[in-house]
C-alpha positions as CSV (number, residue, x, y, z in Angstrom):
1,M,-0.3,0.1,0.2
2,I,1.4,3.5,-1.0
3,N,0.5,6.2,1.5
4,L,1.0,10.1,0.2
5,L,0.9,13.0,1.6
6,N,1.2,15.8,-0.6
7,Y,2.9,18.8,1.9
8,D,0.2,21.4,1.9
9,K,2.9,24.2,3.0
10,E,6.6,25.0,2.9
11,Y,8.7,21.2,3.8
12,D,10.3,21.5,7.1
13,G,12.4,18.2,7.5
14,W,15.8,17.7,8.1
15,I,17.0,19.8,5.4
16,E,16.4,23.6,4.1
17,V,15.2,23.6,0.5
18,K,15.4,26.5,-1.3
19,G,13.4,26.9,-4.7
20,E,10.3,25.9,-6.3
21,Y,8.7,22.6,-5.1
22,V,6.3,20.1,-4.2
23,A,7.1,17.4,-1.5
24,Y,4.8,14.1,-1.2
25,A,5.8,12.1,2.5
26,V,5.5,8.4,0.9
27,S,4.9,5.6,3.7
28,G,3.6,2.1,3.9
29,E,1.7,-0.2,6.3
30,A,4.8,-2.5,7.4
31,D,5.5,-4.0,10.8
32,D,9.2,-2.9,10.6
33,Y,8.5,0.4,8.5
34,V,12.2,1.1,8.9
35,E,13.3,-2.0,6.8
36,Q,10.5,-1.0,4.4
37,T,11.7,2.7,4.2
38,S,15.2,1.4,3.7
39,K,13.9,-0.9,0.9
40,R,12.1,1.7,-0.8
41,M,14.3,4.6,-1.2
42,R,16.7,2.4,-2.1
43,Q,15.0,0.7,-5.1
44,L,13.5,4.5,-5.8
45,A,17.0,6.1,-5.7
46,Q,18.3,3.7,-8.3
47,A,15.1,4.4,-10.8
48,I,15.4,8.2,-10.6
49,Y,19.5,8.9,-10.5
50,T,22.2,7.6,-12.2
51,F,25.4,6.4,-10.9
52,P,27.3,7.9,-9.1
53,F,24.7,10.0,-6.9
54,Y,25.2,10.9,-3.4
55,F,24.0,10.0,0.2
56,H,24.6,12.6,2.7
57,F,23.5,12.0,6.8
58,E,24.3,13.1,10.0
59,S,25.8,11.1,13.1
60,Y,26.6,11.5,16.8
61,D,29.7,13.0,17.9
62,D,31.6,9.9,18.3
63,S,31.0,8.5,15.0
64,P,33.7,10.2,12.4
65,E,36.5,7.9,13.7
66,W,34.5,4.8,12.8
67,I,32.6,6.1,9.9
68,L,35.7,7.3,8.2
69,Q,37.3,3.7,8.9
70,E,35.2,2.1,5.8
71,K,37.8,2.1,3.1
72,D,34.9,0.5,0.2
73,F,33.5,4.2,0.7
74,D,34.3,7.7,-0.9
75,I,33.3,9.3,2.3
76,R,33.7,13.4,2.9
77,Y,33.4,14.4,6.0
78,K,31.9,17.9,7.0
79,T,31.3,20.1,10.2
80,S,27.9,21.1,10.3
81,G,28.8,24.0,12.4
82,R,25.9,22.9,14.9
83,T,26.0,21.6,18.3
84,V,23.7,19.7,20.7
85,L,23.6,18.8,24.3
86,T,24.8,15.5,24.9
87,Q,25.4,13.5,27.9
88,I,28.4,11.0,28.7
89,G,27.6,9.5,32.1
90,R,27.3,12.4,34.6
91,K,29.4,14.9,32.3
92,T,26.5,17.1,30.2
93,F,28.4,19.2,27.0
94,Q,28.0,20.8,23.6
95,A,28.7,17.9,21.1
96,E,29.3,18.6,17.2
97,V,27.1,16.9,14.7
98,P,29.2,15.7,12.3
99,T,27.8,15.3,8.5
100,F,29.2,12.8,6.1
101,T,28.4,12.8,2.2
102,V,28.9,9.4,0.2
103,V,29.8,8.8,-3.3
104,I,27.5,6.0,-4.4
105,T,29.0,4.0,-7.3
106,N,26.8,1.3,-7.5
107,Q,24.3,-0.9,-6.1
108,V,26.2,-3.0,-4.2
109,L,28.4,-0.1,-2.3
110,L,24.2,1.8,-2.0
111,N,23.2,-1.5,0.2
112,Q,26.1,-1.8,2.2
113,A,26.3,2.4,3.1
114,F,22.3,1.2,4.5
115,K,23.2,-1.7,5.8
116,L,26.2,0.5,8.4
117,W,24.1,3.6,8.5
118,F,20.4,3.6,8.0
119,L,19.9,3.5,11.8
120,N,20.8,7.3,12.1
121,A,17.8,7.9,9.6
122,F,15.8,5.9,12.6
123,D,17.6,8.2,15.4
124,N,16.2,11.0,13.7
125,H,19.6,12.5,11.8
126,L,19.5,14.1,8.5
127,W,19.8,11.2,6.0
128,A,19.3,12.2,2.0
129,L,20.1,11.3,-1.3
130,T,20.7,13.4,-4.3
131,Q,22.4,13.2,-7.8
132,E,24.4,15.9,-7.2
133,D,26.5,16.8,-4.4
134,N,24.9,19.8,-3.7
135,I,23.7,19.7,0.1
136,Y,25.6,22.5,2.3
137,Y,25.6,23.9,5.6
138,E,24.1,27.3,6.7
139,N,23.8,28.8,10.1
140,G,24.3,25.0,11.3
141,F,21.6,23.2,9.4
142,A,21.3,21.2,6.1
143,A,20.4,23.0,2.8
144,V,19.9,22.6,-0.6
145,D,19.4,25.1,-3.7
146,L,16.6,22.7,-5.8
147,T,17.4,23.9,-9.6
148,K,15.4,22.7,-12.4
149,D,14.8,19.1,-12.6
150,M,15.9,17.9,-9.7
151,T,14.9,15.8,-7.1
152,I,16.2,14.6,-3.3
153,L,14.9,11.6,-1.2
154,V,14.8,13.1,2.7
155,T,13.6,10.3,5.2
156,E,10.9,11.3,7.7
157,H,10.6,11.1,11.7
158,D,11.9,7.5,12.9
159,A,12.4,6.5,9.4
160,F,8.4,5.9,9.3
161,G,8.6,6.9,5.7
162,F,10.6,9.2,3.2
163,T,10.1,12.8,1.7
164,V,10.6,13.1,-2.4
165,V,10.9,16.8,-2.9
166,T,11.1,18.1,-6.3
167,N,10.3,20.5,-9.4
168,E,10.6,17.7,-11.9
169,A,7.1,18.0,-13.9
170,D,7.0,14.0,-13.7
171,Y,6.7,14.0,-10.1
172,Q,4.7,16.4,-9.6
173,S,1.3,15.7,-9.8
174,E,0.0,12.8,-6.9
175,P,-1.5,10.3,-9.8
176,L,1.3,10.7,-11.9
177,L,4.2,10.0,-8.9
178,R,1.6,7.5,-7.0
179,A,1.8,5.3,-10.6
180,Y,5.3,5.8,-10.8
181,L,6.0,4.5,-7.5
182,E,4.0,1.5,-8.2
183,K,5.6,0.7,-10.4
184,V,9.2,1.3,-9.5
185,I,8.7,0.4,-6.2
186,S,8.1,-3.2,-5.5
187,G,6.0,-4.6,-2.6
188,W,3.8,-2.0,-1.9
């Protein structure tokens, strides 16, 4: 089943989107909605993007060391400029929110990246896929300038689903997007 919800106002998820666009939240009705979101995002990404494309995510302050150890990937670490209040033991401190961009060159790496790091989406960190490496940080938050015929995919809260943010004519009408999703994503 496809649940498709058109944002009737400006999209206000994990990333600030600049430019003209429409946004649709896409979800289903699975017991394991996190796995369902992971699978559907991968399937749709492979249908709308060409390799290489880019995967952007945020994580915890202690993650850069172990994430950057993954030698199979071209990973770029960025500082977000944002900190969050966190705690270890009884010590409270401001910790940086690290962000990463991973170049996805084939289906094997796409599946491996989701297996390694999709928990970050469930933990309510930024998790986005784009054709171009065009996400940047402004005032500590992720932003993107949506240029003509661009589509990005961004997870929703707790990875319950994902949002298609687009200005591509083929995906702007709900019936056309629904038909495309039904065709591309199996198991709905």
